Steps between C-alpha positions, in 0.01 A plus 500: 500500500307283248719307257510633141498306172822655373770744606636788292854607590590830336211739452624755252270575210510148353476317831217710639303476175542122489379482861190703410444276197520187716264643761247603234487135389417372847842430648615643832846656491753593766764757402848597618783719377844572641401868475198557730402812304424281197257296709333817625467633145362169374246477782384855426369369167307217665132572557294387798412135514795392285679188618850643481691499828824690576782353707812650653752218521602203284393262779157657537463497123591133453295375793193681363477278189315170464715191454649397272590866483500687170722808509542721195814715495484821297835669553786612278684217326834382633621523860168640636328171410760295688482738797121473513506121482745491791266712713222241462689171519521476884120503517411277204376143523573206272345537150417872538512677163700814421412673172734752337285722279774744404719514189767270640768354277401140435838364612439658842162330508659163420744551787232606749261220404768233548626644831153539651400151386793360697368681808146360456337807347347553157586789271321639195638761262199667342526754223246781537428725203257783455636788703309655787164488317548137412592416859175655619261384229662186356861430401653223295664259743782258416566268798778242501603256772387166638169397345341418837593845630334661200183299564488655849505856363306425181154613628642840593705541180208405273269735691720809483638454147365682196230312309451449126269275302771234551481519879723637773833642386707270714618142480761271649809591298738230620744391775734721707583821309283447190258778598766765550677388183182552297442838667856602409439411135163677514685816604753453222216478247353810664828684432475396134137608471565841648803569282319392182212734584748781571662446160162507322424826680839644405451427129153656495619799700824574318428386145134598469516782753192376685388685810394332824127526426548334160715229654230437760246438223734268308579286803136492607408370154778243512363383833179397326678239285777242524715732713231513769695497827541673833822675392349633176195618695695693761726642228199658328385636836844642586494711183175667611630623836604867513718676752279730706762775525609524135212339313753290310470123462654359817688232307699772322624633835631169631879450497600226256684282753334164573569309819518125556491280810709208382255243364583590140870456573434164667302389195788587268762339724297181532443483125876527447558219750244278326606594147161641400489800260277775640627786284186716524496488879876565507459800271227637728733473798781669305261781407439572867874505566545737204224727630694538826785666307299822472784747538718317247211480254435872528864572421507245217188653344693825459810340349381201294272562204251244369295477178379824348153358428268635767143459371298228330386585150288189446154392608470551874229237541716243325789565738266475800383161370862393445594599855198307630608184319863542601397538863286186497752288308780612732281424800444143376877451474549634852244260644647213298835572665345518846309175466811327366688616809224360723524167318879494534480573874231238543717242323814598690342469846231243413209722592256377232355849444189510279550784247131504411412556865754783530336678206157440656583649840658804333175584319375697799637691796864531394682787330546314169138385477400511136245363256755303303598292805190296424660415165819396678300284741330327205831456315650308792175305544524390138867412530617464864861440389500794255865595454430863414190715476612600149437141388131510593301518177281791609786718621736409216229580245438841649872577527561417134219734397631781720858488371466778244359749749744387769802555277362829369454628853857419600638640176318829551616522861863439406488745208375764742753416771242370748646225719287184504724246677224264615310498170825445312596220740162335444537512122855364523372219722227421247742507205762294682251238615360449150850477341626150423868598481636779717849656458633338818688252280745787451500571875588138568778512239646807671485326839679199359762723331607690810412251774478151350143476627410253219188488286269248332464452125154504343613255232675258737310499831646157580839662564371687804726781626783582258779757498672670208853642516384819333837676472647199319202490265534874434868451421417222256264734317793733430333797667 
């Protein structure tokens, strides 16, 4: 059997499409899966003359790859990754490269990279975004690991990645788990994006009473401007699809329970550990949890009454414009939170992640690809150590101008009883960040009262941590 350029372990939809993508760019691929039927199905899609070769055993698979071997693993995150690695290890040689392309938790990637390094192997955790179409035609790729290992796979990654005017949508993210960390945050931002779009849809649907066809036109128009993005595009297309049996818009027949695979939860947990506020992303995750309470919500809808206002009496076009601005402003806050989390992770683990490059490689291929990512790329080019996207002059100027519409949109939604948790979280983030003095002075006083946790005085910073015997002071006041 001739030796192949790279091996693909796990040939479900993503793995098989990535293999086809690699082969179409001139690389020979050998494939294996623990389930032989997956290999058979994948090979059924391979036309004559394609340099994709099936194998039956881990040993045959590994020995069919040119050294240093490059093996991409596309299996479910968690134990399946460890199991797959163990199948290959007896047949690997020093400096062979294993690449985990799944949605693995970055801490698992850190553990695997360190353990395999001790055994003489190299490990890369590479985020892959774009779904099955992206895998086949060009995803956004976020590889992290040893730099020399990345240089070995770089020709393949740059060939198969999506392309924009800025080049291939891949780059070296950073050491050990940097790639999977960035992919995790990407998915958290994706949660925020999707929830914000859902809230915009809900306002237009419930307050203005817009039908699916009208919504399709609105979102299609929005996709021609600053909201131009993959998610806005597919949203407009979703509204145009009708159920063949009933003739009704298919979206109206879909149960309102959203699933999640864990990356949003990991993003929130990591942000809590690092002390980074990501309120929009957290609200989006909460919204999915709330949607799962379908039976309770049905019962509550019968027993708990909301506002009596049911229709909008004002200018419909004005409200559409207000929703548009609220969506974009909220989106900026969500991305600001995500990029701050990337910076915090980079600082914590000394990864030296380039925020401008992350924005660049997300411009094509990935699920959150959007026109305004070019603005984010330029913002971090102008100021590499930018503390928050809201401080960039272009974004801050736009946000200030959009405030009236943003606040109007949220006010209308709340008056009509339409839940907008992510939009509201974004506005609260914006208002909190621009506020010089927050009310947490009272919080700190309470903590000192009941737990002697101390506080600092704004007028006497030289004192450091001080404690007040509050009950004694209250007694002195005569109250």
